[in-house]
Every structure is written in structure tokens, then in C-alpha cells.
C-alpha positions in Angstrom: 4.0 12.5 39.9 1.5 10.0 38.7 2.0 9.0 35.0 -0.9 9.9 32.8 -2.5 7.1 30.7 -3.3 8.4 27.3 -6.1 7.1 25.1 -6.5 7.8 21.4 -9.6 9.8 20.3 -12.0 8.0 18.0 -12.8 9.6 14.6 -16.4 10.5 14.0 -18.4 9.3 11.0 -16.9 12.0 8.8 -13.4 11.0 9.8 -12.8 14.0 12.0 -11.2 14.2 15.4 -12.9 16.4 17.9 -10.0 18.3 19.5 -11.0 20.4 22.5 -9.7 24.0 23.2 -6.9 22.8 25.5 -5.7 20.3 22.9 -5.8 22.9 20.1 -3.8 25.3 22.4 -1.3 22.6 23.1 -0.7 22.0 19.4 -0.4 25.8 18.8 2.2 26.1 21.6 4.2 23.1 20.4 4.3 24.3 16.8 5.2 27.9 17.8 8.2 26.9 19.9 9.4 24.1 17.6 9.5 26.2 14.5 11.9 28.6 16.2 14.4 25.9 17.3 14.5 23.9 14.1 16.0 26.9 12.1 19.6 25.9 11.1 19.1 22.6 12.8 16.7 20.7 10.5 17.7 19.5 7.1 16.4 21.3 4.0 14.2 18.3 3.1 12.4 18.6 6.4 11.9 22.3 6.0 10.6 21.9 2.5 8.2 19.2 3.7 6.9 21.5 6.4 6.0 24.0 3.7 4.3 21.4 1.6 2.2 20.0 4.6 1.4 23.5 5.8 0.1 22.5 9.2 -2.5 24.8 10.8 -0.8 26.8 13.6 -3.9 27.7 15.6 -5.4 24.2 16.0 -4.5 20.5 15.8 -4.8 19.2 12.2 -7.2 16.7 10.9 -5.8 13.5 9.4 -7.6 13.9 6.1 -6.0 17.3 5.6 -2.5 15.7 6.0 -3.4 12.7 3.9 -4.5 14.7 1.0 -1.1 16.3 0.8 0.8 13.1 1.4 -1.1 11.1 -1.2 -0.4 13.7 -3.9 3.3 13.8 -2.9 4.2 10.2 -2.5 1.1 8.1 -2.2 1.4 7.8 1.5 -1.1 8.6 4.3 -1.5 8.6 8.1 -3.6 5.9 9.7 -5.2 6.4 13.2 -4.3 3.8 15.8 -4.8 3.3 19.5 -2.0 4.5 21.8 -0.4 1.0 21.5 -0.4 -1.4 18.6 1.3 -4.7 18.0 4.6 -4.8 16.0 3.0 -6.8 13.1 0.4 -4.1 12.7 3.0 -1.4 12.8 5.1 -2.9 10.1 2.1 -3.9 8.0 1.0 -0.3 8.0 4.4 0.9 6.8 4.5 -1.8 4.1 1.2 -0.4 2.9 2.3 3.2 2.9 0.4 4.1 6.0 2.1 5.8 9.0 0.5 4.9 12.3 -0.5 7.8 14.4 -2.1 7.7 17.9 -4.8 10.3 17.9 -4.1 12.0 21.2 -2.0 15.0 22.2 0.0 15.5 25.3 -1.4 17.3 28.3 0.0 20.8 29.2 1.9 19.3 32.1 3.6 16.9 29.8 4.8 19.5 27.3 8.5 18.9 27.8 8.6 15.2 27.6 6.2 12.4 26.7 7.3 8.8 26.5 4.3 7.8 24.3 4.4 9.1 20.8 1.5 11.5 20.4 0.0 13.2 17.4 2.5 16.1 17.5 5.4 13.7 17.4 3.8 11.6 14.6 2.6 14.4 12.4 5.1 17.2 13.0 8.1 14.8 13.4 7.5 12.4 10.5 5.0 13.6 7.9 7.0 16.5 6.5 9.6 14.0 5.2 6.9 11.6 4.0 6.6 14.1 1.2 10.1 13.1 0.2 10.2 10.0 -2.0 13.4 8.5 -0.7 12.3 8.8 2.9 8.9 7.4 2.0 10.4 4.5 0.1 12.7 3.7 3.1 9.6 3.5 5.3 7.7 1.2 3.0 10.7 -1.1 2.4 11.6 -1.3 6.1 8.0 -2.4 6.8 8.3 -5.1 4.2 11.6 -6.4 5.5 10.5 -6.4 9.1 7.5 -8.5 8.2 9.9 -11.1 6.8 12.0 -11.1 10.0 11.4 -13.6 12.8 9.1 -11.9 15.3 11.8 -12.4 18.0 14.3 -10.5 15.9 12.1 -7.4 15.2 13.1 -5.6 18.3 16.7 -5.6 17.3 15.9 -4.8 13.7 14.0 -1.8 14.8 17.3 -0.2 15.8 17.8 0.7 12.1 14.5 2.7 12.3 15.5 4.3 15.6 18.9 5.5 14.4 17.6 6.8 11.1 13.9 7.7 11.1 13.7 8.6 14.7 17.1 10.0 15.6 19.1 10.4 12.4 21.5 13.2 11.4 22.8 14.0 8.0 25.7 15.9 6.5 24.8 18.8 4.3 26.6 21.7 2.6 25.5 23.8 5.6 26.9 21.3 8.2 25.3 18.4 10.0 21.5 18.7 10.3 18.7 16.7 11.9 16.2 14.6 10.0 15.0 12.2 12.7 11.4 12.7 13.8 12.2 12.0 17.4 14.6 14.9 17.4 12.6 17.4 15.4 9.4 17.0 17.5 11.3 17.5 20.7 12.5 21.0 21.7 15.1 19.6 24.1 16.5 17.0 21.7 16.6 19.5 18.8 18.7 21.9 20.9 20.9 19.2 22.2 21.6 16.9 19.2 24.1 19.0 17.3 26.1 20.1 20.3 29.4 18.7 21.5 27.6 16.9 24.3 26.7 14.0 22.0 28.9 11.7 19.9 28.3 11.6 16.2 29.5 8.6 14.1 29.2 7.8 10.4 26.1 5.6 9.7 26.8 1.9 9.4 23.9 -0.5 9.3 25.7 -3.3 11.1 26.9 -1.0 13.9 23.4 0.4 14.3 22.0 -3.1 14.7 24.5 -3.7 17.5 23.8 -0.4 19.3 21.4 -0.4 22.3 19.7 2.7 23.3 17.3 4.2 25.9 14.1 6.1 25.1 14.0 8.1 28.4 17.2 10.2 28.0 18.8 12.4 25.4 20.6 10.2 22.9 24.3 9.9 23.8 25.2 9.0 20.2 23.8 9.7 16.8 24.5 8.1 13.4 25.2 10.5 10.6 24.3 9.9 6.9 26.6 11.3 4.3 23.6 12.5 2.2 19.8 12.1 2.5 20.0 10.2 -0.8 21.9 7.4 1.1 18.9 6.7 3.3 17.1 4.3 0.9 20.4 2.6 -0.1 20.7 1.3 3.4 18.0 -1.2 2.6 19.7 -2.3 -0.6 21.9 -4.5 1.6 20.7 -7.9 2.8 19.4 -6.5 6.1 18.2 -9.8 7.5 21.7 -11.3 6.9 23.2 -8.2 8.6 20.8 -8.8 11.5 22.1 -12.3 12.0 25.6 -11.1 11.9 24.9 -8.5 14.5 23.4 -11.1 16.7 26.5 -13.3 16.4 28.8 -10.4 17.1 26.7 -9.1 20.1 25.8 -5.7 21.2 28.2 -2.9 21.8 28.6 -1.7 25.4 25.8 0.8 26.1 26.6 4.5 25.9 24.2 5.3 28.7 24.4 4.7 32.4 23.0 1.6 34.0 19.3 1.6 35.1 17.3 0.0 37.8 16.4 -3.6 37.1 12.7 -2.8 37.5 12.7 -0.4 34.6 15.2 -2.2 32.4 12.7 -3.6 30.0 11.4 0.0 29.2 14.9 1.4 28.4 14.9 0.1 24.9 11.2 -0.2 24.3 11.6 -0.2 20.5 8.2 -1.5 19.6 4.7 -1.3 21.0 4.0 -4.6 22.7 
């Protein structure tokens, strides 16, 4: 099947996105099915954030609606971007309390999996927890640290983001729960992540920096925080020094099967480039 090329929609002079009927129906279907599978799988902080954001269920949201809530909660906002942006812009937005969101939504035939992060992934997966101060602080500080890193090192540094913000798990009084946006915006990954099919290991920043991953498969391994409060303390360490140590020690052997050489560069496409 030919891969679709997605292009972000431009906002009009009033800052609105003109979603068509199919796009609104896609949002409606994605929300309806995801809200069923996250029960007893998402952490309480995410569930609370969903209540605070209060996404419309019958149409795709407007960014100004989400931004009004985020600004009041943590001073954050969502910033519209093209489907692909450069790493420096991505980190600069985070450092300035703005989460980049490509303003397109997947086509009906791509409902199950989309390699590019669309508006559903960005808004449903990430903004509920951007109402949580610790999560929001982690995002901002990560952006600041990444801007200080050598450009050639940012791809490896992004592994911290991948194994926390995108695919993180956390221990709770109710058991292990999901908080990563890459999990909670994917029906398949949400249903899979907490099963015995995947390996779960305690979060360690140095280990995360040494762990390669693929974006086109279910994650074979997840890092687990002891508590959501521990998220921000990750960056209390000298992360750039840890990065240099990780480079000296080298990567762990991949947990995933080998791939064809022609697609190898896409298997850990951690940053838009």
C-alpha cells in the first residue's frame, strides 16, 4: 500500500483549523475507542488531566480551546507546526512551554497505526499530563538541556524523552500504569504494554540513554518509574555528563529483531530531521 504523505492544515486568521466531516468523525472514533481501553491502564494523573482538558467527543478540538486550559493549569500551550520540524525548533518550543503539534489527523485507512505523530497523538496523548506541573516542568527542562547538547548528541539524548514522555510506565498503588503519550494514544500499545509480552525494568537514566529502540513495532521493553513525582528528579542529574558516559559505554544490544539495511535509519527516528 502506498504510504500517505500528510500535510498540516494552516490556521485561519482567527486561529481556527477547518476540520472536515471525515476528520471530525475520525477524531470521534479515536476518542471513543481509546477512552474504553485506558480504563485501569492509564495512571490517575492522566485520567485527571483528561477531565481537566475535556476534549470534545464529536469533533476535533481547536488549539485555542486546549491552550486556554493548559495556560491556566501550568502556563503551557500547544503550538501548530508542519508535519516535520527541525530538532532545534522542537527543543526550543519545549523550553518555552510550547508543545509542537502537527495540525493533521490520520486518514480512516490509517486508524490502526500512523508513523507520523498526528493531532490525536499530540493532543490526546500528551496534553492531559501537561496539566500536571511535574510533567510540564520535565518537558520544559528537557528542552533547555537538549538545546545545550551538541547537535550530534541530541538523537541519543532523545532516548530519555522516548522512554518517559512517549513510552513510560509508572508504579502506583493500583499496580503499574501507563503515562507515556505514545502508549495512551495507541489502542494497540495501550492493550499490549502492561501484558507479559513486554519486559519492564526500573527506570535508570544511564540505561535509557544506552537503549536503542524502533518506532515501527510494539516496544519490547518499558522503563518503569517508582512514582510520577520521580519524573522531574530525573533531570536533577547532570544529564549531559550521563550522555557522555553512555556514549563511552556504548549501546545495549537491541531488544528488537534486525531490520533491512534500507530501512535502518528509520528504526530509531527519534527526531524530525
